[in-house]
N, C-alpha and C positions, 0 to 999 in steps of 0.2 A: 609672750602674746602682747599684743598691743592693748593699750587702755581701751575700755569701752567708751564709745562716745555717747554723751547722755541723750536722751529724746527731748524733743522742742518743748519749751514750756509754752503755756498759753499767753495769748495777747489779746488786747480790747478788740472786740468785734463791732463794726458798724452794720446793726441788723437791717434788713431791706424786707426779707421774706419772712421774718417772725421766727420764734423758737418752735421746733418741732416736738411734741410730747404726748403721751398718752391722753392728758387732760385736754390739749387743744384740740386732738382729735375727736374727742367726744363732744367738746364744745361745738365743732364746726358740722358734726352730724347734726346735732340739734339744731343747728342754725341754717340747715340746708344748705352747707358746703359753700356759703357766701363770703367768707372772710380770707380765704387763701389767697396769696398774691404769688406772682412769678418768682419761681426760685433763683433766677438771676436776669439782670437788665440786659436786654438785647441793644448793646449800645451801636452807635453810629460812628465811625473813625472819625477821629480829630487829625489834624494836620501833623503833629509830631507828639512822640511819646520819648521818655527816657529809655524804655526797653520794648522791643516788639517781639512776640513769641508767635514763631511760624508754626501752626499745628494746635487744634483744640482738642487733641485727643489726652489721654491720660498723663503722659509726661509734660506736655505743654501746659495744662492746666494746672497740674502738681507744681511746677515750676513757678507759675504765676501766683499761687495761693502760697507758698513758701516765702515767696520775695516779698509779698504783703506781711505776711504773719510774723516772720522771723527777723525781716531785714528794714521793714517800714518803707520798703519800695512800692508805692501804689500807682505811680506813673507809668502802667502797664497796659499794652493791648495783647490780647490773644485771638490769632485771625485764624479762622477756620472756613475752608472752601465751601463747605456745606453745613448741615445743623450738626449740633454738638451731640457726640455719641454714636455717630455712624461710621465711623472709620475703624480703624483695627481694635480699639477699645471696647467698642459693641459686636466684634467679631471675634471671639476667641474662646478658649475653652476654660478660662476663669480660675486655673490652679495657682496658688501661692505655697512658696516652700523655699527653703535655704540649704537644701540637701546638695552643695556642689563639692568640689574636689580641690581646687586649689586655694590656700588659705583666703589670700585678698578677696576672693569672690565669696567665700563663705561669710566674711566678715560683712561685706556689702549687702548681701542678700537676706543675711540674719537681721541686719539693722532694718532692711524693708520689712521683714515680717514683724519686727517689733511696733513698726509703726503701723502696719496693718492692723495688730490686736488693739491699738488705741483709736482707730480711724473712725469708728461711728461715734465715739464720744467727743473726739476732737471736733468733727465738722459736724455734729447733731444732724447726722443722717445715717439712716438704715441701708446700708450696703450688703445686709445679709452674709456678713462675714462667718464663716462655718470652717473651724478648726477640726476637722474630722479626721486628718490624719492623711498621709502620703506615703503608700506602699510600694516600694520597688521590688520585683520578683527577680530571683536570678535563677539559671537552669543549668550552669555547669559549675566545676570546682573553680575554673579561674574566674568565672563571674562571682563566685562566692568571695574569692579572693580580693578582687575589686571592689565589690561593695564593702568588705569589712575594712580596707583600707581607708575608703571614702568615710565611713562610719567613725571609725577612730580619729580621722582628722577632724570631723565636725566636733566630737566630743573634747578634743584637746582644746578647742576653741569654745567651749561651753554650749554648744548646740545639741539640742536632742537629737538621738538616733538609736534605735532599738533593734536588735535581732530577731527576726520571727521565724520559727520552725515551720516545717511542712504542716503540722497540725495546728500551728497559730494560724497559718495563711488559711487553711479550710474553715477555722471558727471565724475569721474576719470576714471572708468572702466564700460562703459556701456554694457559689455558682462555679467555683474555679474548677477545671478538670486538671489536678494535680499530675495526673499520669498520661497526659495527651500523647498521641504518637509523635509529634512533632518536637516538642522541646518540654519534658517534664520539669515541673516546678520542684526545686530542692528547698527552697525558703524565700525570704526577703527581708528587706530593712524598711522599718516603719519611722517616719518622724511625725509623731503625734500631733505637732503644732501646726503641720501643714494643712491646707484645705483649700477652699475656695471662697471668692468674692462675687457678687453680681456685677459684671462687667459695666453695663451702661449706668448702673447707679454710682459707680466709682467717678465717672466722668461727671455725672450731674452734682455729685457732691462737691468735687472740687471747683466747679464751675459756679455753684452757689457760694461757697466759702471765698473764693477769689472776687466775685463780685462785690458781695457785701463788704469786702475791704476796699473798694475803689476801683478794681480792675475793669478793664473794658473788654467784655467777651464779644466779639466780632464775628457772627455768623455771615456764610454766603460771601466772603471776601476772599477769593482765590488769590494767591501771591502768583505773579508772572515775571517777575523780575527782582533782581537784588542791585541797588545803584551804590556804586563806590566812587570815592575822590580822594587822591594820594595815598593809595593802598589802604584806606579805612573805608568801612561800611557807613553808608549815609541814610539808608533807608529802604523802603521796599515798594516795588510797584505792585499793585494790586487792580484786580477788576473794578475797583472802587475809587482808585485814584491813587497817588504816590502819598506814603505816609513816610516820614522822616523818623529817624531813630538815633540814639548814641550807640544803642547795642541791638543786634538782631538775634535770636537764638532759633536755630532750626530744631524742630522737634516732631519730623514727618513721618518716622518711622521707614518703610519701604522706598519712600520719595526721596531720602537724604541726598541720594547721589545727584538726582536731577536738580534738585534746590542748590546745593553746593556748587554745580557747575555754571549756575547763573553767576557766580562770583569767581569762576575760574580756579575752584579749588577741586581737585579730583581726589576722592576719598578711597581708602582700602575696603571697599564695601561691594557686594553684588546683591541683586534683587532677585528674589525668589518667592514663589507661591506657597503657602501652607494651606492645606484643608482641613474642614472639620464638619462634624456631621451631629445630628440629633434624632434620637428615635422618639417613637409615640411615647405617650406616658405611661408606665406602669406603677404598681405599688412599689412601695422601698424595698429594693434587693441588695443595694450597695451602699455600705456605711463609710468606705474611705475613698480617696483618689487612688487608682491602681494603675500601674505600669507594667508593660510585659517588655522583659529584659530581652527576649529572644525575637523581638521585632518592635518597630517602633510604633507603639500603641498605648494609648492612655485613655481612661475613661473615668467619669463620675457621673451621679446621678444629681438632677437638678432638684430644686424645691418643688418645680410643677411635674416631677416623675418621670421626665425624659431621660435617657443615657447620653450624655455629651460626651465625644469621643474623637480622636485624631490620630494622625500619624507623622510620617516623615514629610519633608517638603519636596516638591516636585523638583527634579534635578537641574532643569533648563532656567536659564534667566528670562524673567518676565516681569512686567508691570501689571499685567492682567490679572484682576480678581477672581479668578475662577481655575478650577484645578482640571486634572485628566482622569480617564478612566482606569488606567492601569494602577494610578495610586489608591484610587478607590477599591479595586480589587484586592490589592496587598493589605490594606486595612481591614477590609471585611475579613480575608483569610485569618489574620492575626486576632481578630475579634471573636470569631467562631471556633478557632483552635484554643484559645484561653477560656472561653466563656462559651461553650456549645448552645446554651439557651437562647442567646442573642439571635440564633438564625432564625428564631419565630417572629422577630419583631421587625415593625416597617420602619424605614428611615422617613422622617418627615421633612427634612431639609437639609442642604450642604450649602457649605459657603466657603469662599476662600479669601485670605489676607495676605497682601505682600510683605515678606520679610527683609530687612535688610541686614544680610549675612556679613560679618565681619572676616577679615582673614585670620583670625585666631578664635573665633567663638566667643569673645568677650566685649562687652558694648564699649562706646566711645563717649564719654564727657569732656569735651575739651576746647580750648581756643583753638583757632584755625590760622593759616598764615594771613588771613584777612583781618587786620585789627577790628575789633568791635564785633566779629562775627563768631559765634558759638555753637557748638554741636552738641546734640543729645541724640545718639542712634547708634546703630551697629548692635541692636537688641539680640538678633538672632531668634531664638525661642524664648527668651527670657525677659520681654518687654512688659507684660502685664504684671508679672509678679513683683517687678522692679519699680513699678511708679512710685510709690512714697519716697523711696531712697534715691530714685533717678532725678525727681522734682527737688528734692532738699538739696542735693549734692549741686545740681546744676544751679538752683539758685544761689548756692554759695558762692560757685565758681562767678557768677555775674554779679554779685553784689560786693565781693572782696577783691577780686581779681586773682585768687589763689584757688587751686583745688582744694576739695574736701578732703580732709584726712583719709576717709573710705573710699574715695574715687581717685585718688592721686595716681595710681596704676593704671587708669583708664585714658591717659591723655593719647592724643594722635603721636606724639613723637617716640611713643614705643615702638612702632613699626620700623622707623627710620635706624633706632639704635638698637633694634633686635631684641627688644625686651617684651617680646609678645608673651601672653598669658593664655597658652593653648589649653584650654578646659578640659578637651576630650582627648588630647594627644594625636591629632590627626594630620597635622600640618597646614600649609598654607592654602587649604581648599575650602572656600567658603560654603559650599554645597554639601560637605562632610560635617559641619558643625551642627 
């Protein structure tokens, strides 16, 4: 087993918005809420930066934060084409976990989960981190064997995983129809430390932390081109003018291929849409994150009472942030098969986010053939849960020029060398991952 990489230590903070605490909340309430300051500075672009990060979502903001906090690199700009928090980081099902199968991926996502556990204390920001547990159900003996292999692999690497009997499933989720006619539930595996985190608060927390350390957060600044000279990146063309940079990092999720193409780099990525839904608010009925092994369905209950759920990607390639009725029907069928009581609920809203699906189902944190151009992408379904580790390891790559030990297997060169990390074992078909 590889040695555990230590969690980052605290660094001095240049405070701008002030320390958040119960006492400050009480004081501001008594003062008429007049003492609050903006969480981050809405900066105007400067002509040049040491590092420009394209994408103000979770991974881009986390990369900027850890560059400043861990490596003292504050000459950084984060460019976001719209407001902070309205991209994929603000439109997802908020699940965090590390119950993977491939050992390198287990280590990576476990590191991310450990960073989630200290996220609120480190950033002094309430992100509603809720380690309520993630319960994966199985429905056949073959699935039991597969889940047992995964759980044993996790245990060998020091990660929590517990078997759950049918009776245990009923105790955890009384609404489940164990003997449904489609796929009866035989049991499950629980990762007690898995759970949920409020998605938009993650963006706000990292933006605040990065801004306090001197990073420029530049909103309404769409990148329209990448400028190169002598095989090296020299900066980005934006809607607000050219911005020079020594290093440009792309952290734009489903738009990775489009941005990389601006530098004539072709990525082993396809873009697909992933839908999610939220129901009307009801009293607490679901204390865990629940996934259905017989269909791609997952559900949790938010703090506001709504059930947040999703399914598989729509199989076609698209950059449109909207889904299709057939996938909605498939998810609804899985939902009412597993939890018949959901048929009585109304769906309040639906949304779609675009996923950059890699050829092997594992992400890419890597240098590219263009010197100075770094990629953080290919996250498939795993982007949100990986934000802390993705930001930390991308910052390490930018600052040191070398891959972080926990992300050394995620380089682009693995595709040319045939060292792909096929998490699901379905081959080079992005839609299947």
